[in-house]
VOGU-3710 file (C-alpha; in Angstrom, 3 decimals, decimal comma):
1> xxxxxxxxxx> 39,086/-7,656/-6,190  39,283/-9,184/-9,648  39,561/-12,611/-8,019  36,397/-11,997/-5,993  34,513/-10,832/-9,083  35,683/-13,899/-10,969  34,587/-16,213/-8,174  31,212/-14,493/-8,023  30,695/-14,891/-11,759  31,686/-18,550/-11,596
11> xxxxxxxxxx> 29,201/-19,263/-8,807  26,509/-17,246/-10,601  26,932/-19,227/-13,822  27,077/-22,521/-11,934  23,770/-21,852/-10,183  22,176/-20,451/-13,332  22,540/-23,752/-15,161  20,502/-25,532/-12,487  17,720/-22,922/-12,408  14,144/-24,031/-13,177
21> xxxxxxxxxx> 12,444/-22,953/-16,394  9,903/-20,143/-16,593  7,241/-19,922/-19,293  4,510/-17,433/-20,092  2,065/-20,019/-18,785  3,736/-19,850/-15,370  4,085/-16,077/-15,339  0,525/-15,459/-16,479  -1,220/-17,909/-14,186  -4,380/-16,239/-13,018
31> xxxxxxxxxx> -7,804/-15,610/-14,496  -11,284/-16,877/-13,840  -11,671/-19,898/-16,113  -13,036/-22,899/-14,241  -12,134/-26,535/-14,804  -14,615/-29,324/-14,060  -14,125/-33,089/-14,147  -16,054/-35,603/-16,246  -18,954/-35,580/-13,775  -19,227/-31,770/-13,851
41> xxxxxxxxxx> -17,673/-31,139/-10,426  -15,363/-28,142/-10,237  -11,778/-29,085/-9,529  -10,030/-25,761/-10,104  -10,329/-22,118/-10,956  -7,062/-21,051/-12,497  -4,732/-19,587/-9,906  -6,484/-21,431/-7,068  -9,173/-18,761/-6,855  -11,723/-16,681/-8,710
51> xxxxxxxxxx> -9,138/-14,245/-9,943  -10,187/-11,399/-12,216  -7,382/-11,008/-14,710  -6,803/-7,422/-15,855  -4,737/-6,484/-18,892  -2,283/-3,629/-18,475  -4,282/-1,303/-20,720  -7,108/-1,465/-18,177  -4,848/-0,468/-15,273  -4,885/3,278/-14,409
61> xxxxxxxxxx> -1,530/5,040/-14,580  -1,669/5,983/-10,898  -1,969/2,287/-9,996  1,074/1,460/-12,083  2,960/4,358/-10,498  2,048/3,216/-7,003  3,329/-0,326/-7,587  6,556/0,735/-9,313  7,328/3,489/-6,774  7,116/1,213/-3,747
71> xxxxxxxxxx> 8,533/-1,984/-5,243  11,159/-0,902/-7,756  11,412/2,766/-8,727  14,131/1,962/-11,307  11,962/-0,696/-12,955  11,820/1,007/-16,354  15,588/1,615/-16,361  16,670/-1,965/-15,714  17,362/-3,539/-19,113  18,493/-6,800/-17,499
81> xxxxxxxxxx> 15,662/-7,001/-14,984  18,130/-6,881/-12,102  19,949/-4,238/-10,077  23,618/-5,332/-9,861  24,337/-2,929/-6,988  21,496/-4,290/-4,877  22,547/-7,869/-5,685  26,123/-7,096/-4,602  24,892/-5,627/-1,313  22,732/-8,703/-0,787
91> xxxxxxxxxx> 25,753/-10,934/-1,418  27,830/-9,014/1,116  25,064/-9,359/3,706  24,955/-13,075/3,041  28,694/-13,431/3,635  29,054/-11,075/6,596  25,723/-11,500/8,388  24,422/-14,809/7,078  21,230/-13,099/5,898  19,791/-12,178/2,526
101> xxxxxxxxxx> 18,253/-8,727/2,432  16,952/-6,732/-0,490  18,342/-7,145/-3,935  15,042/-8,046/-5,612  13,686/-5,968/-8,460  10,034/-6,127/-9,431  10,970/-8,602/-12,171  12,760/-10,794/-9,645  9,726/-10,664/-7,390  7,595/-11,889/-10,289
111> xxxxxxxxxx> 10,006/-14,775/-10,811  9,928/-15,581/-7,100  6,133/-15,642/-7,062  6,134/-17,892/-10,113  8,658/-20,632/-9,394  10,093/-20,238/-5,906  8,825/-20,682/-2,413  8,362/-17,516/-0,335  9,331/-19,386/2,843  12,115/-17,688/4,780
121> xxxxxxxxxx> 14,046/-20,959/5,025  14,181/-21,054/1,228  15,850/-17,625/0,947  19,228/-19,071/0,041  22,119/-17,526/-1,849  21,728/-20,152/-4,566  18,054/-19,247/-4,907  18,900/-15,552/-5,184  21,368/-16,208/-7,970  18,852/-18,337/-9,858
131> xxxxxxxxxx> 16,205/-15,674/-9,287  18,477/-13,044/-10,827  19,287/-15,263/-13,805  15,628/-15,976/-14,518  14,789/-12,280/-14,154  17,300/-11,558/-16,891  15,674/-14,197/-19,102  12,207/-12,790/-18,452  13,375/-9,243/-19,264  14,744/-10,421/-22,584
141> xxxxxxxxxx> 11,525/-12,179/-23,554  8,815/-9,795/-22,306  8,232/-6,046/-22,328  8,092/-3,974/-19,151  4,340/-3,583/-19,564  3,876/-7,342/-19,858  6,001/-7,969/-16,774  4,021/-5,415/-14,794  0,778/-7,016/-15,973  1,935/-10,479/-14,874
151> xxxxxxxxxx> 3,022/-9,138/-11,490  -0,166/-7,197/-10,765  -2,320/-10,223/-11,547  -0,201/-12,641/-9,526  0,455/-10,923/-6,180  -1,260/-12,165/-3,042  -3,292/-9,583/-1,119  -4,350/-11,671/1,908  -7,786/-13,111/2,683  -7,484/-15,569/-0,218
161> xxxxxxxxxx> -7,256/-12,761/-2,773  -4,823/-12,751/-5,714  -4,356/-9,929/-8,179  -4,989/-6,186/-8,034  -8,331/-6,245/-9,889  -9,674/-8,943/-7,582  -8,332/-6,984/-4,595  -10,102/-3,812/-5,721  -13,428/-5,646/-5,828  -12,882/-7,439/-2,532
171> xxxxxxxxxx> -11,639/-4,516/-0,423  -13,499/-1,620/-2,046  -16,236/-3,080/-4,263  -14,785/-1,246/-7,293  -12,688/-1,799/-10,390  -9,129/-0,540/-10,435  -10,165/2,432/-12,564  -12,685/3,509/-9,901  -10,245/3,504/-6,975  -9,041/6,673/-5,269
181> xxxxxxxxxx> -5,333/7,364/-4,801  -5,226/6,230/-1,124  -7,140/3,059/-2,012  -4,634/2,262/-4,756  -1,807/2,855/-2,295  -3,291/0,327/0,151  -3,355/-2,371/-2,536  0,141/-1,512/-3,776  1,512/-1,848/-0,234  -0,077/-5,207/0,583
191> xxxxxxxxxx> 2,150/-7,677/-1,375  5,217/-6,934/0,773  3,576/-8,533/3,841  -0,112/-9,273/3,136  -1,175/-10,386/6,606  0,830/-7,694/8,425  -0,679/-4,873/6,352  -4,251/-6,157/6,255  -6,494/-3,077/6,761  -9,078/-5,162/8,649
201> xxxxxxxxxx> -6,803/-6,767/11,231  -3,862/-4,316/11,336  -5,259/-0,877/10,462  -2,339/1,038/12,050  0,336/-0,918/10,186  -1,770/-0,758/7,048  -1,920/3,056/7,218  1,817/3,277/7,779  2,465/1,120/4,762  -0,071/3,048/2,655
211> xxxxxxxxxx> 1,524/6,341/3,572  4,951/4,961/2,669  3,617/4,136/-0,775  2,188/7,636/-1,141  5,461/9,282/-0,101  7,366/7,038/-2,527  5,071/8,178/-5,330  5,757/11,793/-4,404  9,517/11,246/-4,240  9,313/9,518/-7,604
221> xxxxxxxxxx> 7,585/12,600/-9,065  4,364/10,762/-9,775  2,052/12,919/-7,646  2,134/16,445/-6,223  2,680/17,364/-2,603  -0,954/18,398/-2,310  -2,138/15,024/-3,610  0,158/13,256/-1,207  -1,066/15,249/1,820  -4,717/14,726/0,926
231> xxxxxxxxxx> -4,194/10,988/0,521  -2,261/10,665/3,781  -5,026/12,480/5,675  -7,649/10,029/4,414  -8,738/7,504/7,106  -7,503/3,980/6,415  -11,029/2,570/6,498  -12,357/5,086/3,997  -14,268/3,174/1,305  -13,347/-0,170/2,850
241> xxxxxxxxxx> -16,015/-2,836/2,414  -17,185/-4,913/5,390  -14,952/-7,901/6,037  -16,074/-11,161/4,444  -14,376/-14,533/4,657  -13,288/-16,050/1,357  -13,289/-19,831/1,261  -11,604/-21,812/-1,452  -12,848/-25,363/-1,215  -11,091/-26,256/-4,471
251> xxxxxxxxxx> -7,535/-25,612/-3,274  -7,032/-29,242/-2,291  -8,498/-30,418/-5,568  -6,170/-28,061/-7,406  -3,108/-29,537/-5,719  -4,248/-33,113/-6,321  -5,007/-32,403/-9,988  -2,160/-30,012/-10,826  -0,220/-32,096/-13,411  -3,432/-33,008/-15,200
261> xxxxxxxxxx> -4,614/-29,393/-15,238  -1,265/-28,284/-16,638  -1,649/-30,619/-19,614  -5,303/-29,645/-20,067  -4,381/-25,945/-20,218  -1,779/-26,695/-22,878  -4,431/-28,512/-24,882  -6,884/-25,611/-24,495  -4,260/-23,190/-25,798  -3,592/-25,393/-28,809
271> xxxxxxxxxx> -7,268/-25,077/-29,627  -6,858/-21,302/-29,866  -8,226/-20,219/-26,477  -6,546/-18,266/-23,675  -7,741/-19,851/-20,415  -6,323/-16,951/-18,402  -8,331/-14,271/-20,117  -11,273/-15,875/-21,861  -13,312/-16,845/-18,764  -13,952/-20,374/-19,964
281> xxxxxxxxxx> -15,654/-23,381/-18,464  -13,400/-26,306/-19,339  -14,635/-29,879/-18,937  -11,852/-32,440/-18,738  -11,903/-36,239/-18,979  -10,604/-36,668/-15,453  -12,300/-39,029/-13,033  -11,540/-36,964/-9,935  -12,113/-39,873/-7,551  -9,544/-41,943/-9,468
291> xxxxxxxxxx> -7,184/-38,939/-9,564  -7,498/-38,451/-5,818  -6,852/-42,125/-5,112  -3,750/-42,116/-7,331  -2,513/-38,965/-5,565  -3,019/-40,565/-2,162  -1,289/-43,784/-3,230  1,947/-42,013/-4,163  1,879/-39,391/-1,396  1,288/-41,602/1,628
301> xxxxxxxxxx> 2,560/-44,851/3,066  -0,915/-46,342/3,431  -0,822/-48,208/0,123  2,779/-48,604/-1,038  6,075/-48,362/0,828  8,681/-46,120/-0,845  12,407/-46,304/-0,058  12,661/-42,564/0,633  11,074/-39,200/-0,044  13,133/-38,610/-3,170
311> xxxxxxxxxx> 11,875/-41,492/-5,275  9,616/-40,039/-7,941  6,630/-41,310/-9,865  5,065/-40,562/-13,218  1,778/-42,337/-13,919  -1,023/-42,109/-16,467  -4,409/-43,826/-16,761  -6,304/-43,829/-20,043  -9,576/-45,326/-21,200  -8,625/-47,876/-23,891
321> xxxxxxxxxx> -11,933/-47,438/-25,676  -11,730/-43,720/-26,472  -8,332/-42,275/-25,515  -9,619/-40,191/-22,614  -6,981/-39,492/-19,964  -8,670/-40,574/-16,739  -5,986/-39,534/-14,242  -2,339/-38,496/-14,128  0,361/-38,045/-11,507  3,424/-35,943/-12,245
331> xxxxxxxxxx> 5,396/-36,599/-9,077  5,456/-37,179/-5,323  5,761/-34,718/-2,445  5,284/-31,678/-4,670  3,461/-29,508/-2,137  1,375/-26,715/-3,622  3,789/-25,645/-6,387  1,763/-25,056/-9,527  2,734/-26,364/-12,943  5,900/-28,093/-11,831
341> xxxxxxxxxx> 7,690/-30,838/-13,749  5,128/-33,353/-14,987  7,016/-36,639/-14,958  4,080/-38,439/-16,546  4,571/-36,496/-19,777  7,763/-34,430/-19,730  10,133/-37,062/-18,407  10,886/-39,681/-21,050  13,050/-42,373/-19,509  13,988/-45,728/-20,975
351> xxxxxxxxxx> 10,974/-47,997/-20,641  12,957/-51,230/-20,397  11,082/-54,415/-21,244  7,721/-52,693/-21,495  9,026/-51,937/-25,003  9,050/-55,612/-26,012  5,347/-55,961/-26,956  5,544/-52,636/-28,820  8,739/-53,059/-30,819  9,540/-56,791/-30,786
361> xxxxxxxxxx> 6,772/-59,330/-30,320  3,785/-57,277/-31,471  5,401/-56,698/-34,886  6,479/-60,373/-35,036  2,872/-61,516/-34,748  1,580/-58,732/-36,991  4,053/-59,072/-39,864  5,520/-62,589/-39,489  2,409/-64,385/-38,169  4,308/-65,811/-35,218
371> xxxxxxxxxx> 2,393/-67,967/-32,770  2,705/-67,801/-29,005  4,548/-71,122/-29,289  7,092/-69,836/-31,838  10,500/-71,000/-30,675  13,162/-68,379/-29,935  16,766/-68,700/-28,808  18,205/-67,528/-25,505  21,800/-68,225/-26,478  24,967/-66,069/-26,644
381> xxxxxxxxxx> 24,404/-63,007/-28,804  26,609/-60,155/-29,992  25,230/-57,120/-31,803  26,197/-57,308/-35,470  29,277/-55,283/-36,371  30,272/-54,779/-32,719  31,883/-56,638/-29,861  28,972/-55,741/-27,564  27,581/-58,886/-25,975  23,954/-58,868/-24,874
391> xxxxxxxxxx> 23,191/-60,701/-21,669  20,237/-61,225/-19,422  20,129/-60,140/-15,808  21,412/-63,486/-14,549  24,092/-63,781/-17,256  22,675/-67,214/-18,021  21,200/-68,698/-21,175  18,019/-70,759/-21,165  18,351/-72,069/-24,696  15,277/-72,646/-26,836
401> xxxxxxxxxx> 11,925/-71,477/-25,522  8,546/-70,306/-26,737  7,811/-66,689/-27,501  5,290/-66,827/-24,663  7,897/-67,867/-22,106  10,457/-65,382/-23,421  8,074/-62,437/-23,100  6,519/-63,359/-19,763  9,882/-64,125/-18,173  11,368/-61,043/-19,827
411> xxxxxxxxxx> 14,407/-62,610/-21,476  16,318/-59,977/-23,418  18,241/-61,983/-26,002  15,146/-63,588/-27,561  13,568/-60,119/-27,759  16,483/-58,655/-29,711  16,641/-61,719/-31,967  12,927/-61,218/-32,629  13,397/-57,553/-33,495  16,218/-58,511/-35,830
421> xxxxxxxxxx> 13,918/-60,989/-37,597  11,173/-58,398/-37,979  13,542/-55,674/-39,133  13,905/-52,267/-37,519  11,985/-50,308/-40,217  8,884/-52,493/-39,881  9,100/-52,511/-36,095  9,419/-48,710/-35,993  6,354/-48,429/-38,195  4,402/-50,536/-35,716
431> xxxxxxxxxx> 5,651/-48,537/-32,707  4,920/-45,204/-34,395  1,336/-46,272/-35,017  1,049/-46,767/-31,246  2,178/-43,208/-30,495  5,787/-44,045/-29,617  8,293/-41,571/-31,038  10,169/-43,537/-33,671  12,911/-40,878/-33,776  14,105/-42,320/-30,472
441> xxxxxxxxxx> 14,292/-45,818/-31,961  17,566/-46,054/-33,876  19,284/-49,355/-33,100  18,373/-52,946/-32,264  19,126/-52,429/-28,574  16,116/-50,096/-28,409  14,064/-53,282/-28,513  14,658/-53,663/-24,775  14,102/-50,015/-23,914  13,783/-46,576/-25,474
451> xxxxxxxxxx> 12,673/-43,129/-24,316  8,939/-43,273/-23,631  6,636/-41,388/-21,240  3,942/-43,002/-19,110  1,333/-41,216/-21,257  2,731/-42,929/-24,356  3,019/-46,265/-22,562  -0,565/-46,275/-21,293  -1,913/-45,273/-24,719  0,150/-47,871/-26,599
461> xxxxxxxxxx> -0,954/-50,734/-24,331  -4,537/-49,485/-24,605  -4,478/-50,606/-28,241  -3,663/-54,171/-27,148  -6,549/-53,952/-24,697  -9,215/-52,808/-27,161  -8,345/-55,191/-29,970  -5,922/-53,135/-32,036  -7,205/-49,549/-32,280  -5,022/-46,606/-31,259
471> xxxxxxxxxx> -6,607/-43,477/-29,781  -4,477/-40,413/-29,322  -4,805/-39,489/-25,623  -6,608/-36,256/-24,807  -7,701/-34,286/-21,761  -10,409/-31,787/-22,746  -13,883/-32,905/-23,780  -15,700/-29,555/-23,803  -15,031/-25,810/-23,719  -17,791/-23,317/-22,989
481> xxxxxxxxxx> -16,996/-19,668/-23,718  -18,256/-16,561/-21,954  -20,407/-15,675/-24,947  -22,362/-18,945/-24,703  -20,661/-21,064/-27,375  -19,928/-24,729/-26,644  -17,151/-26,699/-28,317  -17,151/-30,496/-27,896  -14,110/-32,657/-28,516  -13,458/-36,360/-29,064
491> xxxxxxxxxx> -10,898/-38,569/-30,792  -11,397/-41,038/-33,604  -9,480/-44,272/-33,243  -7,332/-45,782/-35,974  -6,822/-49,514/-36,403  -3,093/-50,111/-36,155  -2,883/-53,885/-35,837  -4,906/-57,008/-36,508  -7,283/-58,269/-33,840  -5,202/-61,428/-33,721
501> xxxxxxxxxx> -2,066/-59,484/-32,781  -3,777/-57,584/-29,971  -5,440/-60,692/-28,566  -2,334/-62,879/-28,690  -0,141/-60,260/-27,005  -2,796/-59,814/-24,321  -3,099/-63,563/-23,814  0,648/-63,791/-23,224  0,778/-60,749/-20,948  -1,905/-62,227/-18,705
511> xxxxxxxxxx> 0,873/-64,448/-17,444  2,993/-61,587/-16,114  0,871/-60,625/-13,080  -0,313/-64,221/-12,678  3,099/-65,840/-12,371  6,011/-63,436/-12,821  5,204/-60,079/-11,204  2,817/-61,482/-8,637  3,063/-58,301/-6,574  0,875/-56,697/-9,269
521> xxxxxxxxxx> -1,693/-59,488/-9,413  -5,289/-58,684/-8,469  -7,220/-61,810/-7,623  -10,221/-62,402/-9,861  -9,527/-59,492/-12,208  -9,028/-60,119/-15,916  -5,805/-58,227/-16,518  -2,547/-58,230/-18,426  0,718/-56,418/-17,810  4,440/-56,044/-18,369
531> xxxxxxxxxx> 7,367/-55,110/-16,187  10,293/-52,985/-17,292  13,566/-52,226/-15,567  16,698/-50,495/-16,817  20,155/-50,550/-15,316  23,225/-48,351/-15,359  25,987/-48,229/-17,923  29,431/-49,288/-16,752  30,579/-45,666/-16,973  27,975/-44,506/-14,445
541> xxxxxxxxxx> 28,870/-47,302/-12,030  32,556/-46,447/-12,363  31,797/-42,893/-11,219  29,432/-44,008/-8,464  30,003/-47,649/-7,418  26,932/-47,483/-5,154  24,803/-47,754/-8,300  25,992/-51,322/-8,882  23,147/-53,789/-8,431  20,487/-51,079/-8,547
551> xxxxxxxxxx> 18,103/-50,033/-11,306  17,856/-46,664/-13,001  14,177/-46,937/-13,898  11,411/-49,328/-12,993  8,098/-49,562/-14,875  4,837/-51,414/-14,864  2,305/-51,220/-17,687  -0,942/-53,021/-16,925  -4,421/-53,067/-18,341  -7,934/-54,449/-18,325
561> xxxxxxxxxx> -10,618/-53,886/-20,946  -11,641/-50,748/-19,029  -8,340/-49,067/-18,128  -4,707/-48,918/-19,208  -2,148/-47,754/-16,639  1,547/-46,991/-17,053  3,711/-46,266/-14,004  7,327/-45,101/-13,944  9,438/-44,899/-10,788  12,945/-43,544/-10,396
571> xxxxxxxxxx> 14,978/-40,541/-9,294  15,258/-37,083/-10,823  19,027/-37,332/-10,436  19,513/-41,019/-11,264  23,302/-40,983/-11,133  23,180/-40,101/-7,440  21,019/-43,023/-6,324  19,367/-46,031/-7,925  16,460/-48,328/-7,072  17,437/-51,315/-4,967
581> xxxxxxxxxx> 15,984/-54,722/-5,840  13,630/-54,475/-2,866  11,855/-51,465/-4,329  11,837/-52,354/-8,024  8,320/-53,688/-7,503  6,957/-50,284/-6,406  5,655/-49,417/-9,885  3,672/-52,661/-10,025  2,321/-52,117/-6,528  1,126/-48,617/-7,463
591> xxxxxxxxxx> -0,631/-50,163/-10,446  -2,244/-52,792/-8,227  -3,453/-50,278/-5,639  -4,993/-48,023/-8,293  -6,419/-50,716/-10,558  -7,991/-52,495/-7,577  -9,780/-49,274/-6,725  -10,927/-48,680/-10,307  -12,225/-52,230/-10,612  -14,175/-51,902/-7,363
601> xxxxxxxxxx> -15,797/-48,689/-8,575  -16,837/-49,906/-12,024  -18,133/-53,333/-10,967  -17,169/-54,440/-14,457  -14,738/-57,274/-15,143  -15,017/-58,197/-18,830  -12,853/-60,870/-20,442  -11,132/-60,652/-23,786  -12,992/-62,619/-26,441  -10,876/-64,644/-28,815
611> xxxxxxxxxx> -11,407/-63,390/-32,378  -12,141/-65,850/-35,197  -8,735/-64,996/-36,685  -6,995/-66,797/-33,809  -6,785/-70,582/-33,432  -6,140/-72,277/-30,119  -4,307/-75,607/-30,065  -2,800/-78,116/-27,682  0,896/-78,431/-28,559  3,404/-80,960/-27,323
621> xxxxxxxxxx> 6,029/-79,649/-24,965  9,657/-80,390/-25,601  10,978/-77,481/-27,579  10,325/-78,759/-31,084  10,813/-75,933/-33,581  7,824/-77,194/-35,568  4,747/-77,308/-33,336  3,359/-80,826/-32,930  -0,273/-81,222/-31,967  -0,653/-83,251/-28,804
631> xxxxxxxxxx> -2,776/-86,375/-28,696  -5,810/-86,220/-26,402  -4,520/-89,376/-24,721  -1,286/-87,676/-23,757  -0,675/-86,606/-20,187  -1,820/-83,066/-19,604  1,646/-82,259/-18,247  3,158/-82,911/-21,669  1,264/-80,339/-23,698  0,580/-76,640/-23,625
641> xxxxxxxxxx> -2,225/-74,485/-24,980  -0,943/-72,003/-27,575  -2,413/-69,485/-30,006  -1,901/-69,246/-33,768  -2,909/-66,772/-36,421  -5,601/-68,453/-38,479  -4,091/-70,093/-41,528  -0,710/-70,480/-39,851  -1,509/-73,247/-37,372  -0,341/-76,866/-37,699
651> xxxxxxxxxx> -2,793/-79,439/-38,969  -4,943/-80,590/-36,088  -6,910/-83,864/-36,326  -8,480/-83,297/-32,948  -11,150/-81,030/-31,571  -10,811/-79,180/-28,313  -13,560/-81,342/-26,900  -11,360/-84,412/-27,480  -9,245/-83,355/-24,517  -10,744/-84,502/-21,242
661> xxxxxxxxxx> -9,138/-81,560/-19,519  -7,395/-78,500/-20,768  -3,648/-78,472/-20,820  -1,358/-77,507/-18,084  0,671/-74,765/-19,588  4,353/-75,139/-19,048  4,574/-71,504/-20,015  4,510/-68,851/-17,383  1,146/-67,630/-18,553  -0,523/-70,714/-17,043
671> xxxxxxxxxx> -3,226/-70,861/-19,648  -5,322/-73,448/-17,848  -9,032/-73,720/-18,458  -10,972/-76,029/-16,198  -14,589/-77,037/-16,455  -15,893/-77,642/-12,979  -19,063/-79,443/-14,001  -17,993/-82,548/-15,839  -14,870/-84,071/-17,261  -16,643/-84,617/-20,549
681> xxxxxxxxxx> -17,714/-81,032/-21,097  -15,740/-79,464/-23,908  -13,421/-76,544/-23,355  -14,730/-73,313/-24,776  -12,639/-71,297/-27,177  -14,666/-68,233/-26,326  -13,094/-66,633/-23,285  -16,311/-64,794/-22,585  -18,193/-68,057/-22,034  -19,228/-67,981/-18,397
691> xxxxxxxxxx> -18,567/-71,730/-17,978  -14,877/-71,205/-18,698  -12,595/-70,159/-15,891  -10,292/-67,247/-16,716  -7,042/-68,701/-17,952  -4,789/-66,296/-16,116  -6,181/-67,217/-12,761  -5,730/-70,997/-12,924  -2,509/-72,662/-11,984  -1,030/-69,826/-9,967
701> xxxxxxxxxx> 0,799/-71,449/-7,089  0,279/-69,976/-3,669  3,979/-70,191/-2,940  4,890/-67,763/-5,684  5,524/-64,769/-3,449  6,802/-61,363/-4,547  8,890/-62,371/-7,550  10,551/-59,101/-8,377  11,203/-57,939/-11,912  14,265/-59,618/-13,346
711> xxxxxxxxxx> 15,470/-56,264/-14,389  15,874/-56,013/-18,078  18,384/-53,577/-19,388  18,035/-50,866/-21,904  20,805/-50,390/-24,373  24,053/-48,795/-23,525  26,276/-48,856/-26,559  28,973/-46,978/-24,715  30,141/-50,054/-22,865  31,570/-53,254/-24,211
721> xxxxxxxxxx> 28,909/-55,334/-22,527  25,287/-54,556/-21,963  24,656/-55,962/-18,531  20,991/-56,571/-18,224  20,869/-56,172/-14,519  17,847/-56,893/-12,858  18,348/-57,062/-9,287  17,451/-60,191/-7,447  14,428/-62,380/-7,728  12,736/-62,924/-4,437
731> xxxxxxxxxx> 12,677/-66,539/-3,347  9,464/-68,468/-3,043  8,534/-69,434/0,467  9,166/-73,126/0,003  12,650/-72,577/-1,461  12,461/-75,415/-3,950  10,516/-77,821/-1,804  7,304/-77,247/-3,661  4,709/-79,934/-3,909  1,297/-80,067/-5,396
741> xxxxxxxxxx> -1,430/-80,621/-2,918  -3,422/-83,223/-4,778  -6,419/-82,819/-2,576  -9,234/-85,305/-2,839  -12,050/-84,371/-5,147  -15,318/-86,194/-5,210  -17,066/-87,444/-8,300  -15,685/-86,566/-11,685  -14,379/-83,151/-10,761  -11,106/-81,765/-11,973
751> xxxxxxxxxx> -7,994/-82,151/-9,870  -6,469/-79,205/-8,089  -3,774/-77,148/-9,698  -0,271/-77,841/-8,565  1,694/-75,301/-6,633  4,682/-73,519/-8,060  8,088/-75,002/-7,538  11,020/-73,296/-5,893  12,976/-70,528/-7,440  16,514/-71,681/-6,809
761> xxxxxxxxxx> 18,712/-74,029/-8,738  17,236/-76,340/-11,323  14,852/-78,114/-8,993  11,520/-79,490/-10,017  8,663/-79,403/-7,586  7,419/-82,720/-6,398  4,421/-84,364/-7,985  1,412/-84,283/-5,759  -0,238/-87,431/-4,603  -3,288/-88,874/-6,238
771> xxxxxxxxxx> -6,412/-88,994/-4,195  -10,108/-89,374/-4,557  -10,215/-89,496/-8,313  -7,918/-86,498/-8,742  -4,325/-86,418/-9,851  -2,147/-83,821/-8,197  -0,453/-81,183/-10,291  3,159/-81,015/-11,240  5,325/-78,538/-9,408  7,180/-75,699/-11,094
781> xxxxxxxxxx> 10,674/-75,849/-12,473  13,245/-73,130/-12,222  16,081/-72,658/-14,635  19,001/-70,542/-13,604  16,922/-68,243/-11,463  14,085/-67,439/-13,852  10,912/-68,977/-12,546  8,819/-71,102/-14,881  5,611/-72,037/-13,182  4,476/-75,356/-14,566
791> xxxxxxx> 1,132/-76,088/-13,015  -1,424/-78,558/-14,241  -4,930/-79,678/-13,688  -5,382/-83,199/-12,488  -6,794/-85,762/-14,876  -10,499/-86,271/-14,352  -11,392/-89,867/-13,623
//
């Protein structure tokens, strides 16, 4: 017997540790506050319905007695919230009959209604043990009266009705205090099987259940025999209102918006209101159409293909110009569970290389006045004071390169060298100003990934988008109280970086969707972005070898001047399964599907305007540490357009107009500006000039297909080597046989841009042929697997 008890306790404790959490917010869900989106359309009434929340002091004693007598007559004598004898009987039934019967106290029923499904198939032994554990936790935290209040406001009473007060008004047109004893007994009996005991459709069963409640009250010494007889002799339809159908058109909206609503409610509470009791009208910053599209993208296969049903998503969209949270997704395949885990906010997973602009290169431009040409080293590196070698995903070194190339092609070693140059204290200061928790940033290896949520990621990148101002993200714009008061809310932005820093980072990140993560590219849209992928530590792979070659987390942060989006993908139990290289592009594809929709709805596609604090120059290629200004007579394939903080640029004897064409950028950002009117027309430094083609869109080779993120690794100081995995890079269609189609152009028009070279080996694409006054572009070059797209405009004749 002792052995059996010991085994039971072991199993109980084991299941308890994996039980979900229960908060007062979950237990209390109900009330009649309404939530409307930014256009004023209602998206939810709390609890999925117009529920009339009633506090326990407004509940008549007979109503309390009716509920306790039928559901749990020992309710007030259960200090732990459970009945051990009933649980033991339930366990025996499970073992001997394979069924789970009874065992639930009123407190356990409250827990079940709050966090568990009521489906019969979900009535597992594990669930029962977790239910009992949570009931014990609830009993410790709340009084019996509070628990009874939560229960009476949460129960479902059929016909779309939740809560006893709402049920009293629906079935009898009265408040709870006005009900007769038999009417109270009908309501108390309904939660056990709402549809089976419905007085409209099953009057006989309803009367039997009502009478059982009445007899239980008598046996529990709550009413006299005379009261019981009188109540039993009352017809079941006595006082019953005519049947009316209750429609809840907002249920779908509630499911689609659930994670957002959860965060909005938290914000409302922080402002001192109780949304479950105060009957508020809450206006949120949500664009419901954008929210619905994001929900559909992650919950169907119409937009993006997922590897399985278990892969999860956390995504946030903010307006860069004011901090308003436009939409948010907390997970996939969540069903209608309310206030579940919000992976957009609550799950902070390593953000991989999306950290590099925040902690490495942004601070380098801000504090060290680095240019986009600044040369960095991709050479063997060991963290100081350790034997931990840092490597890139391909375990290759590309030597000296520009900051632009290092960031776009997501090389890890140059990023950590950059952070080391800046200094961790300064870098942390920069990251903190962008809303990233600096407490999580402790060592240099955090420069290639630290714990960040998608909410933080979207808000941090928003500051790059808007020119350097950080807005703390927020959900609620207005609260209207029942007594007619209106409270409006907004956020003031704070400048956290120079305009030059924001613009230069954005200019570099334009190259990511254009040439590196082409699966996220949206043709014609002025956008910037960054990939991020983290791998597994050696210890995790040793335990589960199947994780080798897969990623733990995959991110994509992308933005325009109108929206900033951060998307995380991964698994809730990452050590069980990882993301294969094929599906590490899912985050970027979610971004593309959503941003394409947003862009089509706004009909706004503004460019970033270069501030006067930034100088643009044509620099010779060749890896010189000191930038050398290119001669206008030089071949366009030998120079690259780069950006400098004003006052820190090399001496330039030439004007931009001296160059007959703009440069072909050897960097992966392909900063190519082509004037299609005349070879003699000068190149504009103002990216908002309509005669200047967007730089990110020129020079993108059509062969550059689905280059997956070269997965950058977050730190793992537990192993001797940080393997910056990254899965494989998809091959371009031409497999190294790229050529530039130097198509004939008439007159003095600019030559066509060359196609991208292959992605294998160290092959250079062929030079296109010259024809009709146009020189073909130079093909791309690949170095050790990392694609560098070197495309150029032809020389105008």
